[in-house]
py3Dmol code that shows the C-alpha trace and the ligand (Angstrom):
import py3Dmol

protein = """\
ATOM      1  CA  MET A   1     -28.604   8.768  14.718  1.00  0.00           C
ATOM      2  CA  THR A   2     -26.845   9.555  11.437  1.00  0.00           C
ATOM      3  CA  THR A   3     -27.819  12.676   9.536  1.00  0.00           C
ATOM      4  CA  SER A   4     -27.218  11.246   6.046  1.00  0.00           C
ATOM      5  CA  GLY A   5     -30.336   9.056   6.129  1.00  0.00           C
ATOM      6  CA  ARG A   6     -28.317   6.077   4.776  1.00  0.00           C
ATOM      7  CA  ALA A   7     -28.332   2.675   6.504  1.00  0.00           C
ATOM      8  CA  SER A   8     -24.787   1.846   5.384  1.00  0.00           C
ATOM      9  CA  VAL A   9     -22.031   3.069   3.081  1.00  0.00           C
ATOM     10  CA  HIS A  10     -19.735   0.859   0.977  1.00  0.00           C
ATOM     11  CA  VAL A  11     -16.285   2.116  -0.046  1.00  0.00           C
ATOM     12  CA  LYS A  12     -13.611   0.370  -2.139  1.00  0.00           C
ATOM     13  CA  ALA A  13      -9.966   1.367  -1.607  1.00  0.00           C
ATOM     14  CA  PRO A  14      -6.925  -0.043  -3.443  1.00  0.00           C
ATOM     15  CA  GLY A  15      -3.663  -1.604  -2.336  1.00  0.00           C
ATOM     16  CA  LYS A  16      -0.435  -0.182  -3.776  1.00  0.00           C
ATOM     17  CA  ILE A  17       2.936  -1.117  -5.170  1.00  0.00           C
ATOM     18  CA  ASN A  18       5.938   1.104  -4.550  1.00  0.00           C
ATOM     19  CA  VAL A  19       7.647   1.054  -7.944  1.00  0.00           C
ATOM     20  CA  PHE A  20      10.473   3.151  -6.477  1.00  0.00           C
ATOM     21  CA  LEU A  21      11.432   3.581  -2.838  1.00  0.00           C
ATOM     22  CA  LYS A  22      14.521   5.352  -1.586  1.00  0.00           C
ATOM     23  CA  VAL A  23      15.168   5.679   2.149  1.00  0.00           C
ATOM     24  CA  GLY A  24      17.055   8.735   3.413  1.00  0.00           C
ATOM     25  CA  ALA A  25      19.524   8.872   6.300  1.00  0.00           C
ATOM     26  CA  LEU A  26      18.120   8.750   9.848  1.00  0.00           C
ATOM     27  CA  ASP A  27      17.368  12.270  11.099  1.00  0.00           C
ATOM     28  CA  ASP A  28      17.740  13.661  14.636  1.00  0.00           C
ATOM     29  CA  GLU A  29      14.294  12.349  15.602  1.00  0.00           C
ATOM     30  CA  GLN A  30      15.302   8.852  14.420  1.00  0.00           C
ATOM     31  CA  TYR A  31      13.013   9.101  11.364  1.00  0.00           C
ATOM     32  CA  HIS A  32      13.835   8.598   7.714  1.00  0.00           C
ATOM     33  CA  ASP A  33      12.675  10.770   4.880  1.00  0.00           C
ATOM     34  CA  VAL A  34      11.676   8.663   1.901  1.00  0.00           C
ATOM     35  CA  ALA A  35      11.035   9.181  -1.800  1.00  0.00           C
ATOM     36  CA  ILE A  36       8.356   6.856  -3.148  1.00  0.00           C
ATOM     37  CA  ALA A  37       6.633   6.375  -6.490  1.00  0.00           C
ATOM     38  CA  TYR A  38       3.279   4.831  -5.609  1.00  0.00           C
ATOM     39  CA  GLN A  39       0.992   2.994  -8.007  1.00  0.00           C
ATOM     40  CA  ALA A  40      -2.498   1.967  -6.840  1.00  0.00           C
ATOM     41  CA  VAL A  41      -3.373  -1.524  -8.101  1.00  0.00           C
ATOM     42  CA  SER A  42      -6.576  -3.468  -8.639  1.00  0.00           C
ATOM     43  CA  LEU A  43      -6.558  -5.408  -5.363  1.00  0.00           C
ATOM     44  CA  TYR A  44      -9.278  -3.681  -3.381  1.00  0.00           C
ATOM     45  CA  GLU A  45     -10.428  -3.645   0.206  1.00  0.00           C
ATOM     46  CA  ASP A  46     -14.229  -3.508   0.486  1.00  0.00           C
ATOM     47  CA  VAL A  47     -15.330  -1.616   3.574  1.00  0.00           C
ATOM     48  CA  ARG A  48     -18.988  -1.335   4.636  1.00  0.00           C
ATOM     49  CA  VAL A  49     -19.881   0.915   7.530  1.00  0.00           C
ATOM     50  CA  SER A  50     -23.250   0.952   9.278  1.00  0.00           C
ATOM     51  CA  ASP A  51     -24.721   2.884  12.160  1.00  0.00           C
ATOM     52  CA  ALA A  52     -24.080   1.443  15.640  1.00  0.00           C
ATOM     53  CA  PRO A  53     -23.940   2.732  19.229  1.00  0.00           C
ATOM     54  CA  ASP A  54     -20.267   1.649  19.660  1.00  0.00           C
ATOM     55  CA  PHE A  55     -17.260   0.971  17.428  1.00  0.00           C
ATOM     56  CA  SER A  56     -16.721  -2.594  16.204  1.00  0.00           C
ATOM     57  CA  VAL A  57     -15.028  -4.351  13.289  1.00  0.00           C
ATOM     58  CA  GLU A  58     -15.561  -7.632  11.475  1.00  0.00           C
ATOM     59  CA  VAL A  59     -13.025  -8.958   8.949  1.00  0.00           C
ATOM     60  CA  ASN A  60     -13.474 -11.502   6.137  1.00  0.00           C
ATOM     61  CA  GLY A  61     -11.763 -11.945   2.777  1.00  0.00           C
ATOM     62  CA  SER A  62      -9.539 -13.905   0.451  1.00  0.00           C
ATOM     63  CA  VAL A  63      -6.211 -13.460   2.288  1.00  0.00           C
ATOM     64  CA  GLU A  64      -4.746 -14.862   5.522  1.00  0.00           C
ATOM     65  CA  LEU A  65      -6.557 -12.906   8.259  1.00  0.00           C
ATOM     66  CA  SER A  66      -5.004 -14.143  11.509  1.00  0.00           C
ATOM     67  CA  ARG A  67      -2.777 -11.081  11.942  1.00  0.00           C
ATOM     68  CA  VAL A  68      -5.646  -8.575  11.751  1.00  0.00           C
ATOM     69  CA  PRO A  69      -6.619  -7.232  15.187  1.00  0.00           C
ATOM     70  CA  LEU A  70     -10.346  -7.076  15.959  1.00  0.00           C
ATOM     71  CA  ASP A  71     -10.145  -4.643  18.855  1.00  0.00           C
ATOM     72  CA  GLY A  72      -9.671  -0.876  19.031  1.00  0.00           C
ATOM     73  CA  SER A  73      -6.146  -1.208  17.622  1.00  0.00           C
ATOM     74  CA  ASN A  74      -7.597  -2.042  14.180  1.00  0.00           C
ATOM     75  CA  ILE A  75      -6.693   0.945  12.017  1.00  0.00           C
ATOM     76  CA  ALA A  76     -10.280   1.125  10.678  1.00  0.00           C
ATOM     77  CA  ILE A  77     -11.646   1.678  14.200  1.00  0.00           C
ATOM     78  CA  ARG A  78      -8.893   4.212  14.861  1.00  0.00           C
ATOM     79  CA  ALA A  79      -9.922   6.040  11.675  1.00  0.00           C
ATOM     80  CA  ALA A  80     -13.617   6.117  12.640  1.00  0.00           C
ATOM     81  CA  ARG A  81     -12.809   7.320  16.169  1.00  0.00           C
ATOM     82  CA  LEU A  82     -10.507  10.026  14.825  1.00  0.00           C
ATOM     83  CA  LEU A  83     -13.220  11.359  12.513  1.00  0.00           C
ATOM     84  CA  ALA A  84     -15.797  11.253  15.342  1.00  0.00           C
ATOM     85  CA  ALA A  85     -13.438  13.192  17.632  1.00  0.00           C
ATOM     86  CA  ARG A  86     -12.697  15.750  14.893  1.00  0.00           C
ATOM     87  CA  THR A  87     -16.366  16.342  14.032  1.00  0.00           C
ATOM     88  CA  GLY A  88     -17.986  15.906  17.476  1.00  0.00           C
ATOM     89  CA  TYR A  89     -20.039  12.923  16.244  1.00  0.00           C
ATOM     90  CA  THR A  90     -21.265  11.041  19.331  1.00  0.00           C
ATOM     91  CA  GLY A  91     -22.450   7.706  17.837  1.00  0.00           C
ATOM     92  CA  GLY A  92     -20.375   4.721  16.746  1.00  0.00           C
ATOM     93  CA  ALA A  93     -19.982   2.518  13.657  1.00  0.00           C
ATOM     94  CA  HIS A  94     -19.939  -1.148  12.758  1.00  0.00           C
ATOM     95  CA  ILE A  95     -17.205  -1.690  10.151  1.00  0.00           C
ATOM     96  CA  GLU A  96     -17.148  -4.772   7.903  1.00  0.00           C
ATOM     97  CA  ILE A  97     -13.910  -5.255   5.987  1.00  0.00           C
ATOM     98  CA  GLU A  98     -13.563  -7.689   3.110  1.00  0.00           C
ATOM     99  CA  LYS A  99      -9.796  -7.956   2.645  1.00  0.00           C
ATOM    100  CA  HIS A 100      -8.111  -8.776  -0.647  1.00  0.00           C
ATOM    101  CA  VAL A 101      -4.780  -7.046   0.023  1.00  0.00           C
ATOM    102  CA  PRO A 102      -2.307  -9.330   1.854  1.00  0.00           C
ATOM    103  CA  VAL A 103      -1.868  -8.485   5.552  1.00  0.00           C
ATOM    104  CA  THR A 104       1.615  -7.193   6.520  1.00  0.00           C
ATOM    105  CA  GLY A 105       2.421  -7.703   2.848  1.00  0.00           C
ATOM    106  CA  GLY A 106       3.944  -4.304   2.078  1.00  0.00           C
ATOM    107  CA  MET A 107       0.929  -3.349  -0.065  1.00  0.00           C
ATOM    108  CA  GLY A 108      -0.770  -0.947   2.310  1.00  0.00           C
ATOM    109  CA  GLY A 109      -3.930  -2.959   3.061  1.00  0.00           C
ATOM    110  CA  GLY A 110      -4.389  -1.466   6.519  1.00  0.00           C
ATOM    111  CA  SER A 111      -3.894   2.007   5.035  1.00  0.00           C
ATOM    112  CA  ALA A 112      -6.597   1.268   2.446  1.00  0.00           C
ATOM    113  CA  ASP A 113      -8.959   0.183   5.256  1.00  0.00           C
ATOM    114  CA  ALA A 114      -8.283   3.430   7.109  1.00  0.00           C
ATOM    115  CA  ALA A 115      -8.874   5.625   4.030  1.00  0.00           C
ATOM    116  CA  ALA A 116     -12.048   3.711   3.152  1.00  0.00           C
ATOM    117  CA  THR A 117     -13.399   3.981   6.703  1.00  0.00           C
ATOM    118  CA  LEU A 118     -12.786   7.743   6.854  1.00  0.00           C
ATOM    119  CA  LEU A 119     -14.651   8.252   3.599  1.00  0.00           C
ATOM    120  CA  ALA A 120     -17.500   5.868   4.512  1.00  0.00           C
ATOM    121  CA  CYS A 121     -18.076   7.319   8.002  1.00  0.00           C
ATOM    122  CA  ASP A 122     -17.947  10.861   6.650  1.00  0.00           C
ATOM    123  CA  ALA A 123     -20.723   9.974   4.175  1.00  0.00           C
ATOM    124  CA  LEU A 124     -22.757   7.869   6.636  1.00  0.00           C
ATOM    125  CA  TRP A 125     -22.637  10.437   9.402  1.00  0.00           C
ATOM    126  CA  GLY A 126     -23.233  13.372   7.032  1.00  0.00           C
ATOM    127  CA  THR A 127     -20.195  15.151   8.495  1.00  0.00           C
ATOM    128  CA  GLU A 128     -19.003  16.087   4.997  1.00  0.00           C
ATOM    129  CA  LEU A 129     -15.507  17.303   5.818  1.00  0.00           C
ATOM    130  CA  PRO A 130     -13.660  19.016   2.971  1.00  0.00           C
ATOM    131  CA  ARG A 131     -11.296  16.637   1.161  1.00  0.00           C
ATOM    132  CA  GLU A 132      -8.213  18.475   2.472  1.00  0.00           C
ATOM    133  CA  GLU A 133      -9.343  17.869   6.060  1.00  0.00           C
ATOM    134  CA  LEU A 134      -9.999  14.189   5.399  1.00  0.00           C
ATOM    135  CA  LEU A 135      -6.479  13.977   3.928  1.00  0.00           C
ATOM    136  CA  ASP A 136      -5.154  15.636   7.054  1.00  0.00           C
ATOM    137  CA  LEU A 137      -6.801  12.985   9.237  1.00  0.00           C
ATOM    138  CA  ALA A 138      -5.484  10.319   6.854  1.00  0.00           C
ATOM    139  CA  ARG A 139      -1.936  11.621   7.403  1.00  0.00           C
ATOM    140  CA  LYS A 140      -2.370  11.286  11.182  1.00  0.00           C
ATOM    141  CA  LEU A 141      -3.288   7.606  10.779  1.00  0.00           C
ATOM    142  CA  GLY A 142      -0.206   6.591   8.777  1.00  0.00           C
ATOM    143  CA  ALA A 143       2.166   7.676   6.036  1.00  0.00           C
ATOM    144  CA  ASP A 144       0.496   5.492   3.348  1.00  0.00           C
ATOM    145  CA  VAL A 145      -3.110   6.440   4.171  1.00  0.00           C
ATOM    146  CA  PRO A 146      -3.276   9.663   2.080  1.00  0.00           C
ATOM    147  CA  PHE A 147      -2.198   7.699  -1.007  1.00  0.00           C
ATOM    148  CA  ALA A 148      -4.950   5.086  -0.506  1.00  0.00           C
ATOM    149  CA  PHE A 149      -7.297   8.064  -0.559  1.00  0.00           C
ATOM    150  CA  THR A 150      -6.022   9.620  -3.774  1.00  0.00           C
ATOM    151  CA  GLY A 151      -4.923   6.488  -5.694  1.00  0.00           C
ATOM    152  CA  GLY A 152      -3.605   6.632  -9.265  1.00  0.00           C
ATOM    153  CA  THR A 153       0.120   7.310  -9.486  1.00  0.00           C
ATOM    154  CA  ALA A 154       1.815   9.681  -7.066  1.00  0.00           C
ATOM    155  CA  ILE A 155       5.152  10.696  -5.639  1.00  0.00           C
ATOM    156  CA  GLY A 156       5.440  10.707  -1.862  1.00  0.00           C
ATOM    157  CA  THR A 157       8.217  12.565  -0.072  1.00  0.00           C
ATOM    158  CA  GLY A 158       8.857  13.559   3.548  1.00  0.00           C
ATOM    159  CA  ARG A 159       7.550  10.592   5.531  1.00  0.00           C
ATOM    160  CA  GLY A 160       5.944   9.401   2.247  1.00  0.00           C
ATOM    161  CA  ASP A 161       2.761  11.370   2.955  1.00  0.00           C
ATOM    162  CA  GLU A 162       3.591  14.618   1.140  1.00  0.00           C
ATOM    163  CA  LEU A 163       1.952  13.634  -2.117  1.00  0.00           C
ATOM    164  CA  SER A 164       2.115  15.081  -5.562  1.00  0.00           C
ATOM    165  CA  PRO A 165       0.340  13.404  -8.469  1.00  0.00           C
ATOM    166  CA  ALA A 166       2.552  11.994 -11.215  1.00  0.00           C
ATOM    167  CA  LEU A 167       1.613  11.869 -14.880  1.00  0.00           C
ATOM    168  CA  ALA A 168       0.968   8.311 -15.979  1.00  0.00           C
ATOM    169  CA  LYS A 169      -0.223   6.714 -19.184  1.00  0.00           C
ATOM    170  CA  GLY A 170      -1.622   3.282 -19.959  1.00  0.00           C
ATOM    171  CA  THR A 171      -1.956   0.222 -17.762  1.00  0.00           C
ATOM    172  CA  PHE A 172       0.785  -1.870 -16.192  1.00  0.00           C
ATOM    173  CA  HIS A 173       0.283  -5.631 -15.689  1.00  0.00           C
ATOM    174  CA  TRP A 174       1.529  -7.157 -12.445  1.00  0.00           C
ATOM    175  CA  VAL A 175       1.762 -10.642 -11.013  1.00  0.00           C
ATOM    176  CA  LEU A 176       2.017 -10.657  -7.238  1.00  0.00           C
ATOM    177  CA  ALA A 177       3.531 -13.525  -5.261  1.00  0.00           C
ATOM    178  CA  LEU A 178       1.975 -13.464  -1.793  1.00  0.00           C
ATOM    179  CA  ALA A 179       3.818 -14.978   1.147  1.00  0.00           C
ATOM    180  CA  GLU A 180       2.273 -16.988   3.983  1.00  0.00           C
ATOM    181  CA  PHE A 181       4.260 -14.962   6.503  1.00  0.00           C
ATOM    182  CA  GLY A 182       4.366 -11.211   7.152  1.00  0.00           C
ATOM    183  CA  LEU A 183       7.353  -8.889   7.535  1.00  0.00           C
ATOM    184  CA  SER A 184       7.236  -6.109  10.094  1.00  0.00           C
ATOM    185  CA  THR A 185       7.922  -2.709   8.505  1.00  0.00           C
ATOM    186  CA  PRO A 186       9.885  -1.406  11.574  1.00  0.00           C
ATOM    187  CA  ALA A 187      12.017  -4.595  11.589  1.00  0.00           C
ATOM    188  CA  VAL A 188      12.923  -4.105   7.901  1.00  0.00           C
ATOM    189  CA  TYR A 189      13.891  -0.454   8.508  1.00  0.00           C
ATOM    190  CA  ARG A 190      15.979  -1.546  11.532  1.00  0.00           C
ATOM    191  CA  GLU A 191      17.791  -4.084   9.366  1.00  0.00           C
ATOM    192  CA  LEU A 192      18.543  -1.353   6.796  1.00  0.00           C
ATOM    193  CA  ASP A 193      19.894   0.996   9.504  1.00  0.00           C
ATOM    194  CA  GLU A 194      22.072  -1.750  10.957  1.00  0.00           C
ATOM    195  CA  HIS A 195      23.435  -2.586   7.511  1.00  0.00           C
ATOM    196  CA  ARG A 196      24.246   1.074   6.857  1.00  0.00           C
ATOM    197  CA  THR A 197      26.010   1.374  10.227  1.00  0.00           C
ATOM    198  CA  ARG A 198      27.981  -1.867   9.738  1.00  0.00           C
ATOM    199  CA  HIS A 199      29.176  -0.830   6.277  1.00  0.00           C
ATOM    200  CA  ALA A 200      29.565   2.906   6.898  1.00  0.00           C
ATOM    201  CA  GLN A 201      33.184   2.759   5.653  1.00  0.00           C
ATOM    202  CA  ASP A 202      32.305   1.082   2.334  1.00  0.00           C
ATOM    203  CA  ILE A 203      29.072   2.682   1.127  1.00  0.00           C
ATOM    204  CA  TYR A 204      28.086   6.223   0.245  1.00  0.00           C
ATOM    205  CA  PRO A 205      26.121   7.842   3.076  1.00  0.00           C
ATOM    206  CA  ALA A 206      22.369   7.966   2.329  1.00  0.00           C
ATOM    207  CA  ASP A 207      20.991  11.251   1.038  1.00  0.00           C
ATOM    208  CA  PRO A 208      19.001  12.876   3.883  1.00  0.00           C
ATOM    209  CA  ARG A 209      16.467  14.193   1.312  1.00  0.00           C
ATOM    210  CA  PRO A 210      16.080  11.492  -1.341  1.00  0.00           C
ATOM    211  CA  SER A 211      14.093  12.021  -4.535  1.00  0.00           C
ATOM    212  CA  VAL A 212      12.491   9.817  -7.170  1.00  0.00           C
ATOM    213  CA  GLU A 213      14.793   9.344 -10.153  1.00  0.00           C
ATOM    214  CA  ALA A 214      13.886  10.959 -13.453  1.00  0.00           C
ATOM    215  CA  ASN A 215      13.868   7.664 -15.406  1.00  0.00           C
ATOM    216  CA  VAL A 216      11.038   6.353 -13.168  1.00  0.00           C
ATOM    217  CA  LEU A 217       8.902   9.427 -13.851  1.00  0.00           C
ATOM    218  CA  GLN A 218       9.661   9.149 -17.555  1.00  0.00           C
ATOM    219  CA  ALA A 219       8.664   5.458 -17.664  1.00  0.00           C
ATOM    220  CA  LEU A 220       5.382   6.158 -15.856  1.00  0.00           C
ATOM    221  CA  ARG A 221       4.650   9.113 -18.114  1.00  0.00           C
ATOM    222  CA  ALA A 222       5.309   7.009 -21.215  1.00  0.00           C
ATOM    223  CA  GLY A 223       3.335   4.001 -19.893  1.00  0.00           C
ATOM    224  CA  ASP A 224       6.350   1.912 -20.930  1.00  0.00           C
ATOM    225  CA  ALA A 225       6.669  -1.345 -18.968  1.00  0.00           C
ATOM    226  CA  HIS A 226      10.172  -2.156 -20.272  1.00  0.00           C
ATOM    227  CA  MET A 227      11.429   1.259 -19.243  1.00  0.00           C
ATOM    228  CA  LEU A 228       9.786   0.949 -15.816  1.00  0.00           C
ATOM    229  CA  ALA A 229      11.279  -2.519 -15.339  1.00  0.00           C
ATOM    230  CA  ASP A 230      14.759  -1.010 -15.776  1.00  0.00           C
ATOM    231  CA  ALA A 231      14.016   1.905 -13.450  1.00  0.00           C
ATOM    232  CA  MET A 232      12.306   0.146 -10.522  1.00  0.00           C
ATOM    233  CA  HIS A 233      14.212   0.235  -7.239  1.00  0.00           C
ATOM    234  CA  ASN A 234      13.536  -0.455  -3.563  1.00  0.00           C
ATOM    235  CA  ASP A 235      16.051   0.322  -0.790  1.00  0.00           C
ATOM    236  CA  LEU A 236      14.060  -2.007   1.517  1.00  0.00           C
ATOM    237  CA  GLN A 237      14.529  -5.006  -0.764  1.00  0.00           C
ATOM    238  CA  ALA A 238      18.031  -5.975   0.460  1.00  0.00           C
ATOM    239  CA  PRO A 239      17.068  -5.835   4.176  1.00  0.00           C
ATOM    240  CA  ALA A 240      13.825  -7.747   3.449  1.00  0.00           C
ATOM    241  CA  LEU A 241      15.845 -10.446   1.633  1.00  0.00           C
ATOM    242  CA  HIS A 242      18.288 -10.542   4.515  1.00  0.00           C
ATOM    243  CA  LEU A 243      15.432 -11.226   6.947  1.00  0.00           C
ATOM    244  CA  GLU A 244      13.706 -13.659   4.545  1.00  0.00           C
ATOM    245  CA  PRO A 245      16.270 -15.243   2.177  1.00  0.00           C
ATOM    246  CA  SER A 246      13.542 -17.390   0.535  1.00  0.00           C
ATOM    247  CA  LEU A 247      12.299 -14.249  -1.274  1.00  0.00           C
ATOM    248  CA  ALA A 248      15.439 -14.336  -3.461  1.00  0.00           C
ATOM    249  CA  ASP A 249      14.256 -17.666  -4.948  1.00  0.00           C
ATOM    250  CA  VAL A 250      10.827 -16.172  -5.635  1.00  0.00           C
ATOM    251  CA  LEU A 251      12.408 -13.213  -7.449  1.00  0.00           C
ATOM    252  CA  GLU A 252      14.585 -15.529  -9.524  1.00  0.00           C
ATOM    253  CA  LEU A 253      11.707 -17.834 -10.427  1.00  0.00           C
ATOM    254  CA  GLY A 254       9.625 -14.913 -11.707  1.00  0.00           C
ATOM    255  CA  GLU A 255      12.461 -13.519 -13.774  1.00  0.00           C
ATOM    256  CA  GLN A 256      13.134 -16.985 -15.286  1.00  0.00           C
ATOM    257  CA  ASN A 257       9.480 -17.233 -16.309  1.00  0.00           C
ATOM    258  CA  GLY A 258       9.077 -14.105 -18.353  1.00  0.00           C
ATOM    259  CA  ALA A 259       8.762 -11.230 -15.853  1.00  0.00           C
ATOM    260  CA  LEU A 260      10.413  -8.023 -17.090  1.00  0.00           C
ATOM    261  CA  ALA A 261      11.530  -7.418 -13.495  1.00  0.00           C
ATOM    262  CA  GLY A 262      10.563  -8.313  -9.952  1.00  0.00           C
ATOM    263  CA  ILE A 263      10.633  -6.121  -6.886  1.00  0.00           C
ATOM    264  CA  VAL A 264       9.828  -6.603  -3.211  1.00  0.00           C
ATOM    265  CA  SER A 265       6.824  -4.360  -2.584  1.00  0.00           C
ATOM    266  CA  GLY A 266       7.503  -1.826   0.197  1.00  0.00           C
ATOM    267  CA  SER A 267       8.837  -3.698   3.219  1.00  0.00           C
ATOM    268  CA  GLY A 268       7.692  -7.025   1.728  1.00  0.00           C
ATOM    269  CA  PRO A 269       7.204  -9.914   1.725  1.00  0.00           C
ATOM    270  CA  THR A 270       4.939  -9.572  -1.342  1.00  0.00           C
ATOM    271  CA  VAL A 271       7.006  -9.756  -4.535  1.00  0.00           C
ATOM    272  CA  ALA A 272       5.601  -7.796  -7.487  1.00  0.00           C
ATOM    273  CA  PHE A 273       6.527  -8.858 -11.028  1.00  0.00           C
ATOM    274  CA  LEU A 274       6.058  -6.449 -13.889  1.00  0.00           C
ATOM    275  CA  THR A 275       5.108  -8.053 -17.215  1.00  0.00           C
ATOM    276  CA  SER A 276       4.872  -6.636 -20.722  1.00  0.00           C
ATOM    277  CA  ASP A 277       1.165  -7.382 -21.292  1.00  0.00           C
ATOM    278  CA  VAL A 278      -1.807  -9.372 -20.066  1.00  0.00           C
ATOM    279  CA  ASP A 279      -0.750 -12.566 -21.916  1.00  0.00           C
ATOM    280  CA  SER A 280       2.693 -12.636 -20.296  1.00  0.00           C
ATOM    281  CA  ALA A 281       1.041 -11.943 -16.951  1.00  0.00           C
ATOM    282  CA  LEU A 282      -1.239 -14.976 -17.429  1.00  0.00           C
ATOM    283  CA  GLU A 283       1.701 -17.177 -18.423  1.00  0.00           C
ATOM    284  CA  LEU A 284       3.716 -16.067 -15.417  1.00  0.00           C
ATOM    285  CA  GLN A 285       0.741 -16.645 -13.123  1.00  0.00           C
ATOM    286  CA  VAL A 286       0.442 -20.231 -14.406  1.00  0.00           C
ATOM    287  CA  ALA A 287       4.195 -20.891 -14.031  1.00  0.00           C
ATOM    288  CA  LEU A 288       4.383 -19.522 -10.495  1.00  0.00           C
ATOM    289  CA  SER A 289       1.194 -21.350  -9.442  1.00  0.00           C
ATOM    290  CA  ALA A 290       2.728 -24.579 -10.767  1.00  0.00           C
ATOM    291  CA  ALA A 291       5.679 -23.893  -8.428  1.00  0.00           C
ATOM    292  CA  ARG A 292       3.085 -23.765  -5.601  1.00  0.00           C
ATOM    293  CA  LEU A 293       3.311 -20.027  -5.031  1.00  0.00           C
ATOM    294  CA  ASN A 294       0.181 -18.109  -4.094  1.00  0.00           C
ATOM    295  CA  VAL A 295      -0.158 -15.599  -6.920  1.00  0.00           C
ATOM    296  CA  VAL A 296      -2.685 -13.013  -8.053  1.00  0.00           C
ATOM    297  CA  ARG A 297      -2.753 -10.686 -11.020  1.00  0.00           C
ATOM    298  CA  ALA A 298      -3.391  -6.978 -10.751  1.00  0.00           C
ATOM    299  CA  THR A 299      -3.273  -3.933 -12.984  1.00  0.00           C
ATOM    300  CA  GLY A 300      -2.441  -0.346 -12.201  1.00  0.00           C
ATOM    301  CA  PRO A 301      -2.885   2.505 -11.860  1.00  0.00           C
ATOM    302  CA  VAL A 302      -6.456   2.484 -10.501  1.00  0.00           C
ATOM    303  CA  HIS A 303      -8.544   5.033  -8.645  1.00  0.00           C
ATOM    304  CA  GLY A 304      -8.307   5.736  -4.900  1.00  0.00           C
ATOM    305  CA  ALA A 305     -10.951   5.231  -2.177  1.00  0.00           C
ATOM    306  CA  ARG A 306     -14.445   5.603  -3.649  1.00  0.00           C
ATOM    307  CA  ILE A 307     -18.019   5.176  -2.515  1.00  0.00           C
ATOM    308  CA  VAL A 308     -19.801   2.486  -4.506  1.00  0.00           C
ATOM    309  CA  GLY A 309     -23.530   1.908  -4.780  1.00  0.00           C
ATOM    310  CA  ASP A 310     -24.701  -1.525  -3.587  1.00  0.00           C
TER     311      ASP A 310
END
"""
ligand_1 = """\
31
LIG
P 2.495 -0.846 4.692
O 2.822 -1.279 3.305
O 1.551 0.318 4.760
O 3.688 -0.734 5.602
P 1.583 -3.490 5.142
O 0.846 -3.736 3.877
O 2.933 -4.113 5.259
O 1.626 -1.975 5.394
P -0.795 -3.835 6.655
O -1.450 -5.128 6.346
O -1.322 -2.603 6.071
O 0.745 -4.030 6.335
O -0.711 -3.600 8.249
C -0.198 -4.597 9.045
C -0.107 -4.238 10.535
O -1.189 -3.430 10.979
C -0.226 -5.511 11.335
O 0.620 -5.341 12.457
C -1.667 -5.582 11.771
O -1.789 -6.281 12.974
C -2.034 -4.101 11.928
N -3.428 -3.761 11.514
C -4.259 -2.924 12.154
N -5.415 -2.793 11.477
C -5.325 -3.542 10.369
C -6.189 -3.785 9.271
N -7.392 -3.238 9.178
N -5.735 -4.588 8.303
C -4.493 -5.125 8.366
N -3.651 -4.950 9.385
C -4.047 -4.162 10.382
"""
view = py3Dmol.view(width=600, height=400)
view.addModel(protein, "pdb")
view.setStyle({"model": 0}, {"cartoon": {"style": "trace"}})
view.addModel(ligand_1, "xyz")
view.setStyle({"model": 1}, {"stick": {}})
view.zoomTo()
view.show()
C-alpha cells in the first residue's frame, strides 16, 4: 500500500536536443568523456504511475513504438525497481507511458521516461527522497537521465551527466525531421572510433577532456538563433551520416527551405533544424511535409520532469 494516499501520479518529462556535442578520446576504460550543451524541448513523454503488486509497463503514443521493450528491460521499470531497492519499498507499480519523443531518435526519450518514473514513484510511494538522491539514481540509469530531470539548458561533461546549468534567454524554434528507422548510440560511437583510428595520421587527436565552446554559451545566453546556428556542432553527425547517408539529403533539404542550420540530434537519426522564428518554422514544416518527411515543431528550452495535476 502506498503511503501518499494518491491513486496515481502523472509526470511530464521533455526530450532534448544536443546543440553542441564534442566527443573526447577513448580513455583506458574504453569510455569517452563528452562535452554537451543540452536544450530541453517541448516534445514530452507523459508517464502515469499507479499502485500495483508487481512492476509492469504499457506504452502508447504518437511515434513508432515497435522498438520499445515491454519487459523488465524497459528503462521505466528499471527506474522504478531502482527506487524501490534504494528506499526499501516492497510494492510494485503499473507504468503507462504516452510517448511523443521518437524512439532511438537521439532525443533522449527513454531517459525522459526514466526521470519521469523516478519522480512519479517517489511521489506515489511517499518515499520523498531529496532531489540530490533522485539525481544520483538518475545518473545510475543513464548519462542523459539527470538532464531529463532538470531540463532547461545545461552543460554536461564527464560522461555527459555532470551537469551545470547554463544561462539562456528567449525561445528557440525547431523543426524536427523524424526518421522511420533508429540508430544505435553504441554503433555510432564505434563508427566514430573507427574513423579516428583509420585517419589517425591526418587528423588532430581528440581532446581527452573536451569542453563546450564559448560561442555556444554566448549564443544561448543572448537567445540569438543566428548566432546559435553558426555555433552548433555535433561530433556524432559525421559517423551517423556514414551509417545513414540518406540523412545528408534531409539536412540539405532543410537548409534549402529556410532553416538557419540543421544538426543531427545526438546519435541521430532525428535531424533538428533551427529557424529564426515561429513563422519560418511553420514554413519549413510545410516544405518538409510536402517532401514526405515526418516533421514536428518544438520550442526550447522548457522545464524538466514535473508532476502535473490530472
Ligand atoms: P539517447 O539520445 O539518450 O542516446 P535515444 O533517444 O537515441 O537515446 P531512446 O529512445 O531513449 O533512444 O532509447 C532507445 C533504446 O532504449 C532502445 O534500444 C530501446 O529498445 C531501449 N528502451 C528501453 N526502455 C525504453 C523506453 N521507455 N523508451 C524507449 N526506448 C527504450
